[in-house]
C-alpha positions, -999 to +999 in steps of 0.1 A: +000+003+001+015+033-013+027+056+022+008+086+009-027+065+005-021+051+046-012+085+056-041+105+037-066+079+054-048+083+088-052+121+084-087+115+075-097+091+105-077+106+132-100+137+142-131+116+151-114+091+171-116+097+208-104+085+244-125+073+270-114+081+307-127+060+338-126+072+369-146+062+403-146+073+438-117+067+462-140+060+489-154+031+462-117+024+453-109+014+491-140-007+493-130-032+463-095-038+468-086-063+492-068-045+524-044-075+524-030-058+489-030-023+506+014-030+511+016-044+474-002-005+460+022+023+453+023+047+485+013+018+506-015+020+538-013+045+558-035+042+586-057+013+573-067+032+540-056+030+506-029+058+500-029+075+463-010+104+454-036+137+457-024+148+423-045+114+408-075+126+430-097+153+415-109+180+435-148+156+437-127+128+449-123+112+414-095+088+407-087+080+370-084+038+366-078+032+332-096+043+296-102+030+265-113+043+228-141+049+207-149+071+176-177+095+164-202+079+139-224+111+138-216+144+137-247+146+169-226+129+191-232+097+187-198+074+196-190+032+195-167+020+216-168-016+230-192-026+262-167-041+282-145+000+284-181+007+298-182-026+319-182-010+357-216+004+365-202+024+394-179+041+370-178+080+357-166+078+316-156+111+300-155+111+262-120+134+254-122+148+215-094+145+195-089+186+198-087+180+237-124+192+247-137+165+279-175+155+280-194+133+301-207+105+288-241+094+285-244+055+283-272+044+257-271+009+251-246-021+256-253-049+229-266-079+247-250-102+222-218-081+208-193-061+226-204-030+215-218+001+232-235+031+222-225+068+244-237+101+235-223+135+243-239+168+244-223+184+215-227+187+174-211+196+144-181+165+154-160+153+128-176+116+122-165+081+104-184+063+079-193+027+077-182+003+053-191-033+048-174-059+066-193-089+046-171-073+014-139-079+031-110-103+022-076-119+031-051-093+032-065-065+026-050-036+039-066-021+076-060+003+101-062+001+137-062+037+156-069+037+192-057+051+225-030+022+234-030+015+272-050+045+278-017+064+272-005+072+245-031+090+224-037+087+186-016+052+184-017+042+145-011+004+134-008-008+104-022-046+091-039-072+071-067-088+075-055-119+085-090-143+089-126-138+091-154-151+106-133-162+135-147-169+169-129-169+206-136-169+243-130-137+260-128-120+293-134-083+293-116-090+333-100-119+350-123-130+372-153-123+345-168-152+331-156-159+295-180-149+265-184-165+235-174-140+205-184-151+169-176-138+134-148-119+143-122-105+120-088-111+125-060-088+119-023-091+127-025-051+133-018-041+165-047-041+188-037-033+228-058-029+254-063+009+258-072+009+217-104-015+225-135+001+209-111+021+180-117+016+145-103-010+124-107+011+091-102+000+056-065+019+045-077+029+012-113+041+018-112+052+055-147+035+059-148+017+091-149-019+093-145-031+127-147-020+161-111-030+178-124-056+203-093-082+218-064-101+220-048-133+225-028-135+257+003-148+251+002-146+213+022-121+187+005-101+160-030-120+166-061-089+172-097-096+167-128-068+160-160-071+156-180-065+124-193-031+119-225-044+104-234-054+140-227-019+155-247-004+123-279-024+132-271-017+169-271+024+158-302+017+135-323+007+162-309+036+184-319+060+164-355+043+151-365+032+187-339+047+210-331+016+222-313-015+209-334-045+195-329-081+200-346-110+188-356-137+216-364-173+209-360-180+247-340-213+249-309-221+267-292-251+249-258-269+234-249-276+201-239-312+194-214-327+181-198-367+172-180-360+211-214-346+226-232-376+212-214-405+223-209-384+257-245-381+261-261-411+243-277-386+218-298-404+184-281-374+164-251-361+158-259-324+152-286-300+164-294-274+191-299-298+230-322-281+250-313-277+287-307-257+313-274-247+325-279-250+363-311-256+383-316-221+388-320-216+352-347-222+327-345-247+295-372-227+276-375-192+292-414-193+308-436-174+281-410-170+261-419-180+222-403-214+224-421-220+254-452-204+234-443-229+203-446-261+231-408-267+234-394-290+262-361-293+278-345-324+262-359-315+229-339-315+200-338-284+173-323-298+141-332-266+120-343-235+121-361-219+089-347-249+066-312-245+082-293-273+096-282-264+131-244-275+140-214-266+160-204-239+133-240-225+130-256-221+159-293-208+166-280-176+180-259-170+144-294-174+125-309-147+153-285-122+145-299-118+111-333-118+121-359-096+136-381-090+163-417-098+153-401-123+126-418-157+129-396-194+130-397-223+116-383-251+138-379-287+130-376-304+167-367-338+176-382-354+208-380-392+219-371-404+187-402-387+164-398-351+149-423-324+149-425-290+130-430-257+157-434-223+144-422-196+169-430-152+169-397-141+181-403-118+210-380-087+218-350-094+241-353-073+276 
């Protein structure tokens, strides 16, 4: 890729990339950090209290604890970032524009499935980025990742290529958080670091956003992942139309069947979705959900959805991603050795 083209794209994109500062009250930090860790924290304990340098505490007693990235997608102040950047309900989030202006962030939505969130600031006439189409990506295509690397190095730029498409990984936002399966990801060798999570992954030639920087593989080099922008586009359309993200709900908890599961559980088929609860406190079929109204029960096996075979690489959730609230779905179900058809009308996930 020609250097001049890359430089031009960076200059075009950079003004719309923002930093997101994460701050918490000192009192809350003292409650969250175990006292037995105080000796290992810089400044140490003093009278049994957590000591943080005064220079790090503002007039309101807030301490900056981290940072992430985002990018403006509407001149009226709509910003895309990662859901995990905004994971702490007790934290306060501030958007810092490329020109240094600071605005408190209003969280409009956190996608219940994808690691995407939308925030808004009270500003207008802002530079914004146009969204491309991740479905048209090809292996080897040149990409640029931009963000606030490690929350310190503002406007960090890295160049790479599309290394893989439709990748699936299990990721954790925090060391003690439960793992979350992330599917359909763009793999790139453009450097992605914790601080530039939420920043844009753009096509190096056009500057169109094709992904939201999301994750790295610990211990690996040149392996980063981004969420395709198509998922975020749908969220933005929902926000503008309904004021919230609307996601379709079927109401099943399930495990995808493969050869190993068939053998271990003595199942009659090696594909499909086995309806089963995750724990004794869960429901396999959510009461009053579309699946419940369609007559599905625990231990049923859903073989197809809209005549599409379900297997490990094609779970129910992947199909729901392309459907809308109110859509009707046809299910082929196996129960006690007999197949039957069921129809469900998708509800809105709360």
